[in-house]
A tleap script that builds the chain and sets N, CA, C and O, in Angstrom:
source leaprc.protein.ff14SB
mol = sequence {
  NMET ASN ALA ASP GLY LEU ARG ARG HIE CYS
  LEU ARG GLN PRO GLU ALA VAL GLU ASP PHE
  PRO PHE GLY GLU ASN VAL SER VAL PHE LYS
  VAL ALA GLY LYS MET PHE ALA LEU SER MET
  LEU ALA GLY LYS PRO LEU GLU VAL SER VAL
  LYS CYS GLU PRO ASP LEU ALA LEU GLN PHE
  ARG GLY SER TYR GLU ALA ILE ARG PRO GLY
  TYR HIE LEU ASN LYS ARG HIE TRP ASN THR
  ILE THR ILE GLY SER ASP VAL PRO ASP ARG
  LEU VAL ARG ASP MET ILE GLU ASP SER TYR
  ASP LEU VAL VAL ASP ALA LEU PRO ARG GLY
  THR ARG GLU ARG LEU ARG ALA LEU CARG
}
set mol.1.N position { 0.180 41.922 107.580 }
set mol.1.CA position { 0.527 43.176 106.933 }
set mol.1.C position { 1.514 43.921 107.929 }
set mol.1.O position { 1.289 44.022 109.135 }
set mol.2.N position { 2.638 44.434 107.283 }
set mol.2.CA position { 3.593 45.172 108.111 }
set mol.2.C position { 3.543 46.647 107.648 }
set mol.2.O position { 2.747 46.994 106.775 }
set mol.3.N position { 4.368 47.481 108.218 }
set mol.3.CA position { 4.379 48.910 107.966 }
set mol.3.C position { 4.667 49.244 106.488 }
set mol.3.O position { 4.065 50.134 105.887 }
set mol.4.N position { 5.632 48.466 105.942 }
set mol.4.CA position { 5.965 48.755 104.476 }
set mol.4.C position { 4.823 48.354 103.590 }
set mol.4.O position { 4.571 49.031 102.593 }
set mol.5.N position { 4.088 47.248 103.908 }
set mol.5.CA position { 2.960 46.849 103.108 }
set mol.5.C position { 1.788 47.796 103.236 }
set mol.5.O position { 1.061 48.048 102.274 }
set mol.6.N position { 1.614 48.326 104.455 }
set mol.6.CA position { 0.562 49.316 104.623 }
set mol.6.C position { 0.805 50.616 103.820 }
set mol.6.O position { -0.097 51.138 103.165 }
set mol.7.N position { 2.090 51.130 103.897 }
set mol.7.CA position { 2.466 52.287 103.170 }
set mol.7.C position { 2.317 52.033 101.636 }
set mol.7.O position { 1.746 52.863 100.930 }
set mol.8.N position { 2.806 50.946 101.156 }
set mol.8.CA position { 2.681 50.581 99.692 }
set mol.8.C position { 1.234 50.547 99.282 }
set mol.8.O position { 0.891 51.059 98.216 }
set mol.9.N position { 0.368 49.962 100.087 }
set mol.9.CA position { -1.049 49.900 99.661 }
set mol.9.C position { -1.668 51.242 99.622 }
set mol.9.O position { -2.378 51.570 98.672 }
set mol.10.N position { -1.421 52.045 100.635 }
set mol.10.CA position { -1.978 53.438 100.642 }
set mol.10.C position { -1.473 54.245 99.375 }
set mol.10.O position { -2.245 54.943 98.718 }
set mol.11.N position { -0.200 54.114 99.088 }
set mol.11.CA position { 0.355 54.864 97.979 }
set mol.11.C position { 0.023 54.245 96.601 }
set mol.11.O position { 0.294 54.856 95.568 }
set mol.12.N position { -0.567 53.027 96.592 }
set mol.12.CA position { -0.968 52.403 95.384 }
set mol.12.C position { -2.289 53.022 94.821 }
set mol.12.O position { -2.638 52.826 93.656 }
set mol.13.N position { -2.992 53.765 95.690 }
set mol.13.CA position { -4.203 54.401 95.281 }
set mol.13.C position { -3.845 55.547 94.292 }
set mol.13.O position { -2.834 56.230 94.452 }
set mol.14.N position { -4.685 55.722 93.300 }
set mol.14.CA position { -4.356 56.758 92.296 }
set mol.14.C position { -4.099 58.118 92.863 }
set mol.14.O position { -4.934 58.672 93.578 }
set mol.15.N position { -2.921 58.675 92.544 }
set mol.15.CA position { -2.492 60.048 92.986 }
set mol.15.C position { -2.375 60.258 94.445 }
set mol.15.O position { -2.370 61.394 94.920 }
set mol.16.N position { -2.274 59.121 95.214 }
set mol.16.CA position { -2.060 59.264 96.627 }
set mol.16.C position { -0.671 59.743 96.919 }
set mol.16.O position { 0.281 59.413 96.212 }
set mol.17.N position { -0.559 60.534 97.979 }
set mol.17.CA position { 0.727 60.997 98.451 }
set mol.17.C position { 0.818 60.786 99.976 }
set mol.17.O position { -0.189 60.675 100.675 }
set mol.18.N position { 2.055 60.738 100.448 }
set mol.18.CA position { 2.286 60.613 101.902 }
set mol.18.C position { 2.790 62.007 102.369 }
set mol.18.O position { 3.652 62.636 101.755 }
set mol.19.N position { 2.206 62.423 103.464 }
set mol.19.CA position { 2.501 63.775 103.995 }
set mol.19.C position { 2.759 63.607 105.459 }
set mol.19.O position { 2.414 62.568 106.022 }
set mol.20.N position { 3.372 64.619 106.125 }
set mol.20.CA position { 3.720 64.527 107.538 }
set mol.20.C position { 3.241 65.809 108.256 }
set mol.20.O position { 4.084 66.441 108.893 }
set mol.21.N position { 1.972 66.247 108.213 }
set mol.21.CA position { 1.519 67.490 108.830 }
set mol.21.C position { 1.528 67.419 110.369 }
set mol.21.O position { 1.555 68.456 111.031 }
set mol.22.N position { 1.506 66.226 110.929 }
set mol.22.CA position { 1.462 66.060 112.384 }
set mol.22.C position { 2.782 65.638 112.935 }
set mol.22.O position { 2.840 65.147 114.063 }
set mol.23.N position { 3.880 65.808 112.177 }
set mol.23.CA position { 5.222 65.452 112.636 }
set mol.23.C position { 5.756 64.310 111.829 }
set mol.23.O position { 5.014 63.648 111.104 }
set mol.24.N position { 7.013 64.077 111.946 }
set mol.24.CA position { 7.725 63.058 111.096 }
set mol.24.C position { 7.370 61.650 111.418 }
set mol.24.O position { 7.698 60.755 110.638 }
set mol.25.N position { 6.697 61.385 112.558 }
set mol.25.CA position { 6.352 60.054 112.936 }
set mol.25.C position { 4.951 59.622 112.541 }
set mol.25.O position { 4.555 58.478 112.761 }
set mol.26.N position { 4.196 60.563 111.949 }
set mol.26.CA position { 2.814 60.204 111.598 }
set mol.26.C position { 2.622 60.405 110.127 }
set mol.26.O position { 2.578 61.528 109.626 }
set mol.27.N position { 2.502 59.216 109.399 }
set mol.27.CA position { 2.249 59.249 107.938 }
set mol.27.C position { 0.793 59.569 107.688 }
set mol.27.O position { -0.091 58.925 108.253 }
set mol.28.N position { 0.531 60.559 106.843 }
set mol.28.CA position { -0.803 60.925 106.506 }
set mol.28.C position { -0.934 60.645 104.990 }
set mol.28.O position { -0.122 61.171 104.228 }
set mol.29.N position { -1.818 59.922 104.559 }
set mol.29.CA position { -2.033 59.573 103.167 }
set mol.29.C position { -3.210 60.363 102.593 }
set mol.29.O position { -4.323 60.303 103.116 }
set mol.30.N position { -2.952 61.107 101.508 }
set mol.30.CA position { -3.942 62.049 100.960 }
set mol.30.C position { -4.107 61.810 99.489 }
set mol.30.O position { -3.266 61.260 98.779 }
set mol.31.N position { -5.322 62.296 99.078 }
set mol.31.CA position { -5.562 62.357 97.622 }
set mol.31.C position { -6.175 63.693 97.440 }
set mol.31.O position { -7.087 64.061 98.180 }
set mol.32.N position { -5.696 64.460 96.455 }
set mol.32.CA position { -6.154 65.810 96.221 }
set mol.32.C position { -6.168 66.681 97.448 }
set mol.32.O position { -7.064 67.505 97.634 }
set mol.33.N position { -5.152 66.492 98.297 }
set mol.33.CA position { -5.051 67.319 99.520 }
set mol.33.C position { -5.904 66.871 100.672 }
set mol.33.O position { -5.855 67.494 101.733 }
set mol.34.N position { -6.692 65.816 100.521 }
set mol.34.CA position { -7.620 65.284 101.553 }
set mol.34.C position { -7.160 63.988 102.095 }
set mol.34.O position { -6.801 63.083 101.342 }
set mol.35.N position { -7.163 63.868 103.454 }
set mol.35.CA position { -6.714 62.692 104.129 }
set mol.35.C position { -7.676 61.529 103.949 }
set mol.35.O position { -8.891 61.682 104.077 }
set mol.36.N position { -7.095 60.327 103.641 }
set mol.36.CA position { -7.930 59.083 103.657 }
set mol.36.C position { -7.367 57.977 104.555 }
set mol.36.O position { -8.033 56.975 104.816 }
set mol.37.N position { -6.141 58.174 105.018 }
set mol.37.CA position { -5.570 57.217 105.988 }
set mol.37.C position { -4.398 57.908 106.767 }
set mol.37.O position { -3.719 58.801 106.261 }
set mol.38.N position { -4.219 57.445 107.992 }
set mol.38.CA position { -3.063 57.918 108.712 }
set mol.38.C position { -2.573 56.812 109.653 }
set mol.38.O position { -3.352 56.000 110.151 }
set mol.39.N position { -1.202 56.811 109.887 }
set mol.39.CA position { -0.665 55.743 110.664 }
set mol.39.C position { 0.747 56.208 111.210 }
set mol.39.O position { 1.529 56.898 110.555 }
set mol.40.N position { 0.967 55.755 112.461 }
set mol.40.CA position { 2.363 55.844 113.010 }
set mol.40.C position { 3.003 54.549 112.573 }
set mol.40.O position { 2.905 53.526 113.251 }
set mol.41.N position { 3.687 54.609 111.382 }
set mol.41.CA position { 4.147 53.352 110.802 }
set mol.41.C position { 5.180 52.642 111.724 }
set mol.41.O position { 5.317 51.421 111.654 }
set mol.42.N position { 5.876 53.368 112.552 }
set mol.42.CA position { 6.855 52.790 113.455 }
set mol.42.C position { 6.214 52.368 114.752 }
set mol.42.O position { 6.899 51.780 115.589 }
set mol.43.N position { 4.878 52.645 114.980 }
set mol.43.CA position { 4.258 52.362 116.202 }
set mol.43.C position { 4.123 50.793 116.459 }
set mol.43.O position { 4.066 49.965 115.549 }
set mol.44.N position { 4.082 50.504 117.790 }
set mol.44.CA position { 3.918 49.138 118.162 }
set mol.44.C position { 2.657 49.158 119.123 }
set mol.44.O position { 2.742 49.828 120.153 }
set mol.45.N position { 1.626 48.541 118.876 }
set mol.45.CA position { 1.279 47.813 117.585 }
set mol.45.C position { 1.083 48.756 116.398 }
set mol.45.O position { 0.831 49.950 116.559 }
set mol.46.N position { 1.199 48.212 115.272 }
set mol.46.CA position { 0.873 49.003 114.061 }
set mol.46.C position { -0.620 49.238 113.893 }
set mol.46.O position { -1.407 48.292 113.924 }
set mol.47.N position { -1.005 50.467 113.718 }
set mol.47.CA position { -2.381 50.838 113.592 }
set mol.47.C position { -2.540 51.771 112.412 }
set mol.47.O position { -1.594 52.444 112.002 }
set mol.48.N position { -3.739 51.807 111.871 }
set mol.48.CA position { -4.052 52.700 110.751 }
set mol.48.C position { -5.504 53.167 111.003 }
set mol.48.O position { -6.384 52.399 111.390 }
set mol.49.N position { -5.688 54.465 110.759 }
set mol.49.CA position { -7.047 55.009 110.830 }
set mol.49.C position { -7.562 55.341 109.437 }
set mol.49.O position { -6.838 55.890 108.606 }
set mol.50.N position { -8.856 54.992 109.188 }
set mol.50.CA position { -9.489 55.149 107.906 }
set mol.50.C position { -10.804 55.710 107.994 }
set mol.50.O position { -11.483 55.497 108.998 }
set mol.51.N position { -11.249 56.429 107.013 }
set mol.51.CA position { -12.623 56.929 106.973 }
set mol.51.C position { -13.555 55.837 106.619 }
set mol.51.O position { -13.189 54.909 105.898 }
set mol.52.N position { -14.829 55.926 107.138 }
set mol.52.CA position { -15.788 54.865 106.913 }
set mol.52.C position { -17.166 55.444 106.966 }
set mol.52.O position { -17.383 56.434 107.664 }
set mol.53.N position { -18.146 54.849 106.230 }
set mol.53.CA position { -19.535 55.241 106.342 }
set mol.53.C position { -19.948 55.014 107.774 }
set mol.53.O position { -19.594 53.974 108.330 }
set mol.54.N position { -20.682 55.923 108.418 }
set mol.54.CA position { -20.971 55.815 109.824 }
set mol.54.C position { -21.665 54.506 110.294 }
set mol.54.O position { -21.333 53.960 111.347 }
set mol.55.N position { -22.649 54.013 109.473 }
set mol.55.CA position { -23.341 52.758 109.906 }
set mol.55.C position { -22.341 51.599 109.749 }
set mol.55.O position { -22.266 50.711 110.598 }
set mol.56.N position { -21.617 51.625 108.706 }
set mol.56.CA position { -20.578 50.533 108.476 }
set mol.56.C position { -19.506 50.600 109.588 }
set mol.56.O position { -19.078 49.561 110.089 }
set mol.57.N position { -19.063 51.841 109.980 }
set mol.57.CA position { -18.067 51.939 111.040 }
set mol.57.C position { -18.515 51.231 112.278 }
set mol.57.O position { -17.746 50.516 112.920 }
set mol.58.N position { -19.834 51.444 112.629 }
set mol.58.CA position { -20.305 50.803 113.843 }
set mol.58.C position { -20.423 49.288 113.707 }
set mol.58.O position { -20.213 48.558 114.676 }
set mol.59.N position { -20.757 48.817 112.517 }
set mol.59.CA position { -20.765 47.340 112.290 }
set mol.59.C position { -19.377 46.757 112.472 }
set mol.59.O position { -19.212 45.741 113.148 }
set mol.60.N position { -18.376 47.392 111.874 }
set mol.60.CA position { -17.008 46.855 112.033 }
set mol.60.C position { -16.612 46.892 113.513 }
set mol.60.O position { -16.004 45.938 113.998 }
set mol.61.N position { -16.936 47.958 114.240 }
set mol.61.CA position { -16.550 47.985 115.631 }
set mol.61.C position { -17.207 46.816 116.426 }
set mol.61.O position { -16.590 46.227 117.314 }
set mol.62.N position { -18.437 46.514 116.083 }
set mol.62.CA position { -19.103 45.440 116.766 }
set mol.62.C position { -18.659 44.039 116.370 }
set mol.62.O position { -18.899 43.078 117.100 }
set mol.63.N position { -18.013 43.924 115.220 }
set mol.63.CA position { -17.581 42.631 114.700 }
set mol.63.C position { -16.106 42.301 114.991 }
set mol.63.O position { -15.719 41.133 114.960 }
set mol.64.N position { -15.307 43.295 115.265 }
set mol.64.CA position { -13.849 43.031 115.405 }
set mol.64.C position { -13.354 43.838 116.674 }
set mol.64.O position { -13.635 45.028 116.815 }
set mol.65.N position { -12.635 43.155 117.548 }
set mol.65.CA position { -12.110 43.762 118.767 }
set mol.65.C position { -11.026 44.781 118.318 }
set mol.65.O position { -10.820 45.771 119.020 }
set mol.66.N position { -10.364 44.584 117.233 }
set mol.66.CA position { -9.254 45.460 116.870 }
set mol.66.C position { -9.650 46.727 116.044 }
set mol.66.O position { -8.800 47.493 115.590 }
set mol.67.N position { -10.982 46.897 115.881 }
set mol.67.CA position { -11.486 48.126 115.230 }
set mol.67.C position { -12.231 48.911 116.321 }
set mol.67.O position { -13.123 48.406 117.003 }
set mol.68.N position { -11.806 50.180 116.441 }
set mol.68.CA position { -12.393 51.054 117.438 }
set mol.68.C position { -12.592 52.456 116.823 }
set mol.68.O position { -12.079 52.730 115.738 }
set mol.69.N position { -13.338 53.344 117.517 }
set mol.69.CA position { -13.480 54.676 116.936 }
set mol.69.C position { -12.151 55.369 116.701 }
set mol.69.O position { -11.192 55.167 117.447 }
set mol.70.N position { -12.100 56.190 115.658 }
set mol.70.CA position { -10.902 56.839 115.287 }
set mol.70.C position { -10.201 57.604 116.378 }
set mol.70.O position { -10.845 58.407 117.053 }
set mol.71.N position { -8.897 57.399 116.594 }
set mol.71.CA position { -8.146 58.061 117.650 }
set mol.71.C position { -7.958 59.469 117.263 }
set mol.71.O position { -7.391 59.714 116.198 }
set mol.72.N position { -8.398 60.467 118.064 }
set mol.72.CA position { -8.265 61.898 117.756 }
set mol.72.C position { -8.932 62.326 116.385 }
set mol.72.O position { -8.503 63.287 115.746 }
set mol.73.N position { -9.928 61.613 116.000 }
set mol.73.CA position { -10.634 61.892 114.750 }
set mol.73.C position { -12.137 61.870 115.052 }
set mol.73.O position { -12.569 61.453 116.127 }
set mol.74.N position { -12.900 62.324 114.089 }
set mol.74.CA position { -14.358 62.301 114.120 }
set mol.74.C position { -14.801 60.850 114.294 }
set mol.74.O position { -14.771 60.077 113.337 }
set mol.75.N position { -15.177 60.506 115.401 }
set mol.75.CA position { -15.477 59.070 115.698 }
set mol.75.C position { -16.687 58.518 114.977 }
set mol.75.O position { -16.893 57.305 114.958 }
set mol.76.N position { -17.510 59.403 114.371 }
set mol.76.CA position { -18.576 58.975 113.621 }
set mol.76.C position { -18.176 58.462 112.187 }
set mol.76.O position { -18.829 57.623 111.566 }
set mol.77.N position { -17.054 59.052 111.745 }
set mol.77.CA position { -16.649 58.744 110.383 }
set mol.77.C position { -15.330 58.033 110.271 }
set mol.77.O position { -14.969 57.625 109.167 }
set mol.78.N position { -14.589 57.857 111.336 }
set mol.78.CA position { -13.252 57.276 111.262 }
set mol.78.C position { -13.097 56.065 112.216 }
set mol.78.O position { -13.582 56.105 113.347 }
set mol.79.N position { -12.456 55.046 111.780 }
set mol.79.CA position { -12.101 53.901 112.575 }
set mol.79.C position { -10.613 53.747 112.673 }
set mol.79.O position { -9.916 54.029 111.698 }
set mol.80.N position { -10.096 53.326 113.766 }
set mol.80.CA position { -8.722 52.941 113.930 }
set mol.80.C position { -8.590 51.442 114.096 }
set mol.80.O position { -9.240 50.848 114.956 }
set mol.81.N position { -7.705 50.794 113.233 }
set mol.81.CA position { -7.600 49.379 113.163 }
set mol.81.C position { -6.197 48.985 113.642 }
set mol.81.O position { -5.189 49.526 113.186 }
set mol.82.N position { -6.167 48.022 114.580 }
set mol.82.CA position { -4.920 47.416 115.001 }
set mol.82.C position { -4.558 46.300 114.053 }
set mol.82.O position { -5.282 45.310 113.944 }
set mol.83.N position { -3.410 46.454 113.346 }
set mol.83.CA position { -3.030 45.446 112.345 }
set mol.83.C position { -2.496 44.234 113.028 }
set mol.83.O position { -1.802 44.323 114.041 }
set mol.84.N position { -2.831 43.060 112.451 }
set mol.84.CA position { -2.213 41.820 112.937 }
set mol.84.C position { -3.025 41.155 114.091 }
set mol.84.O position { -2.542 40.226 114.738 }
set mol.85.N position { -4.183 41.616 114.314 }
set mol.85.CA position { -4.985 40.994 115.361 }
set mol.85.C position { -6.147 40.260 114.720 }
set mol.85.O position { -5.905 39.362 113.915 }
set mol.86.N position { -7.387 40.586 115.025 }
set mol.86.CA position { -8.529 39.768 114.511 }
set mol.86.C position { -9.069 40.277 113.153 }
set mol.86.O position { -10.034 39.712 112.640 }
set mol.87.N position { -8.477 41.313 112.572 }
set mol.87.CA position { -8.918 41.886 111.332 }
set mol.87.C position { -8.074 41.267 110.172 }
set mol.87.O position { -6.858 41.459 110.159 }
set mol.88.N position { -8.666 40.550 109.225 }
set mol.88.CA position { -7.870 40.061 108.174 }
set mol.88.C position { -7.172 41.101 107.275 }
set mol.88.O position { -7.754 42.162 107.051 }
set mol.89.N position { -5.993 40.862 106.763 }
set mol.89.CA position { -5.276 41.837 105.991 }
set mol.89.C position { -6.092 42.272 104.803 }
set mol.89.O position { -6.066 43.457 104.469 }
set mol.90.N position { -6.814 41.391 104.141 }
set mol.90.CA position { -7.636 41.733 103.015 }
set mol.90.C position { -8.717 42.763 103.376 }
set mol.90.O position { -9.028 43.658 102.590 }
set mol.91.N position { -9.285 42.613 104.590 }
set mol.91.CA position { -10.245 43.608 105.064 }
set mol.91.C position { -9.650 44.949 105.282 }
set mol.91.O position { -10.238 45.980 104.957 }
set mol.92.N position { -8.432 44.924 105.856 }
set mol.92.CA position { -7.667 46.212 106.062 }
set mol.92.C position { -7.470 46.911 104.731 }
set mol.92.O position { -7.705 48.111 104.585 }
set mol.93.N position { -7.029 46.118 103.768 }
set mol.93.CA position { -6.859 46.717 102.393 }
set mol.93.C position { -8.128 47.271 101.799 }
set mol.93.O position { -8.159 48.338 101.186 }
set mol.94.N position { -9.196 46.480 102.014 }
set mol.94.CA position { -10.501 46.900 101.488 }
set mol.94.C position { -10.965 48.230 102.183 }
set mol.94.O position { -11.503 49.114 101.516 }
set mol.95.N position { -10.764 48.351 103.443 }
set mol.95.CA position { -11.130 49.468 104.257 }
set mol.95.C position { -10.242 50.751 103.829 }
set mol.95.O position { -10.729 51.881 103.847 }
set mol.96.N position { -9.066 50.528 103.490 }
set mol.96.CA position { -8.230 51.687 103.022 }
set mol.96.C position { -8.787 52.076 101.626 }
set mol.96.O position { -8.939 53.273 101.379 }
set mol.97.N position { -9.086 51.176 100.738 }
set mol.97.CA position { -9.650 51.546 99.451 }
set mol.97.C position { -11.029 52.217 99.563 }
set mol.97.O position { -11.342 53.109 98.774 }
set mol.98.N position { -11.844 51.803 100.520 }
set mol.98.CA position { -13.164 52.379 100.711 }
set mol.98.C position { -13.007 53.808 101.249 }
set mol.98.O position { -13.743 54.720 100.871 }
set mol.99.N position { -12.009 53.974 102.156 }
set mol.99.CA position { -11.750 55.337 102.691 }
set mol.99.C position { -11.291 56.239 101.534 }
set mol.99.O position { -11.753 57.374 101.424 }
set mol.100.N position { -10.421 55.766 100.702 }
set mol.100.CA position { -9.972 56.544 99.547 }
set mol.100.C position { -11.195 56.915 98.709 }
set mol.100.O position { -11.374 58.088 98.382 }
set mol.101.N position { -12.022 55.964 98.362 }
set mol.101.CA position { -13.233 56.205 97.549 }
set mol.101.C position { -14.172 57.223 98.163 }
set mol.101.O position { -14.765 58.037 97.455 }
set mol.102.N position { -14.308 57.178 99.482 }
set mol.102.CA position { -15.189 58.141 100.215 }
set mol.102.C position { -14.632 59.575 100.025 }
set mol.102.O position { -15.380 60.523 99.784 }
set mol.103.N position { -13.353 59.688 100.138 }
set mol.103.CA position { -12.731 61.035 99.976 }
set mol.103.C position { -12.860 61.463 98.563 }
set mol.103.O position { -13.178 62.632 98.342 }
set mol.104.N position { -12.639 60.618 97.551 }
set mol.104.CA position { -12.744 60.984 96.114 }
set mol.104.C position { -14.220 61.357 95.848 }
set mol.104.O position { -14.469 62.324 95.128 }
set mol.105.N position { -15.186 60.639 96.392 }
set mol.105.CA position { -16.578 60.948 96.119 }
set mol.105.C position { -16.953 62.408 96.591 }
set mol.105.O position { -17.922 62.972 96.084 }
set mol.106.N position { -16.212 63.001 97.530 }
set mol.106.CA position { -16.504 64.303 97.985 }
set mol.106.C position { -15.790 65.445 97.283 }
set mol.106.O position { -16.002 66.621 97.578 }
set mol.107.N position { -14.919 65.050 96.326 }
set mol.107.CA position { -14.150 66.065 95.547 }
set mol.107.C position { -14.977 66.688 94.487 }
set mol.107.O position { -16.048 66.190 94.140 }
set mol.108.N position { -14.472 67.823 93.945 }
set mol.108.CA position { -15.210 68.415 92.846 }
set mol.108.C position { -15.303 67.417 91.673 }
set mol.108.O position { -14.425 66.572 91.500 }
set mol.109.N position { -16.357 67.526 90.890 }
set mol.109.CA position { -16.711 66.603 89.840 }
set mol.109.C position { -15.588 66.321 88.913 }
set mol.109.O position { -15.331 65.147 88.643 }
set mol.110.N position { -14.878 67.316 88.390 }
set mol.110.CA position { -13.796 67.046 87.466 }
set mol.110.C position { -12.682 66.229 88.058 }
set mol.110.O position { -12.195 65.315 87.392 }
set mol.111.N position { -12.265 66.489 89.220 }
set mol.111.CA position { -11.251 65.745 89.962 }
set mol.111.C position { -11.758 64.360 90.215 }
set mol.111.O position { -11.068 63.375 89.952 }
set mol.112.N position { -12.931 64.282 90.713 }
set mol.112.CA position { -13.555 62.947 91.034 }
set mol.112.C position { -13.596 62.035 89.798 }
set mol.112.O position { -13.203 60.870 89.860 }
set mol.113.N position { -14.053 62.556 88.738 }
set mol.113.CA position { -14.141 61.764 87.491 }
set mol.113.C position { -12.736 61.327 86.982 }
set mol.113.O position { -12.539 60.198 86.532 }
set mol.114.N position { -11.815 62.234 87.072 }
set mol.114.CA position { -10.453 61.883 86.653 }
set mol.114.C position { -9.804 60.752 87.472 }
set mol.114.O position { -9.146 59.840 86.971 }
set mol.115.N position { -10.061 60.907 88.802 }
set mol.115.CA position { -9.517 59.868 89.712 }
set mol.115.C position { -10.203 58.478 89.575 }
set mol.115.O position { -9.585 57.415 89.638 }
set mol.116.N position { -11.541 58.594 89.382 }
set mol.116.CA position { -12.263 57.308 89.178 }
set mol.116.C position { -11.780 56.636 87.927 }
set mol.116.O position { -11.673 55.410 87.892 }
set mol.117.N position { -11.480 57.409 86.883 }
set mol.117.CA position { -10.993 56.822 85.621 }
set mol.117.C position { -9.697 56.107 85.773 }
set mol.117.O position { -9.402 55.177 85.022 }
set mol.118.N position { -8.890 56.533 86.762 }
set mol.118.CA position { -7.584 55.908 87.033 }
set mol.118.C position { -7.731 54.619 87.760 }
set mol.118.O position { -6.799 53.815 87.752 }
set mol.119.N position { -8.874 54.362 88.405 }
set mol.119.CA position { -9.110 53.131 89.110 }
set mol.119.C position { -9.107 51.976 88.144 }
set mol.119.O position { -9.292 50.830 88.551 }
savepdb mol mol.pdb
quit
């Protein structure tokens, strides 16, 4: 997965938008104003941070060298993944989708139901 593929996959989620609240070099992907992924797309190595269930976050960190606690994020709920190392691209895409779903699950019911229907 490269930076363009990462951006495309994040924006493929229903009503996802890219924002730059931390400066022009940090892409923040949001749904309904809430962040579900962020990345310095021009960074070397390419990394993405995603939200994760706390127990699952720990399991991923124990299974993959390239997954570590979220950089400058709540380490209980966020993981940072180094792309192109020991984490398969399919898993990275799944983790992005799971992060999106976690954010949607916490939205008000009407918004949540509308976004789930778009899935």
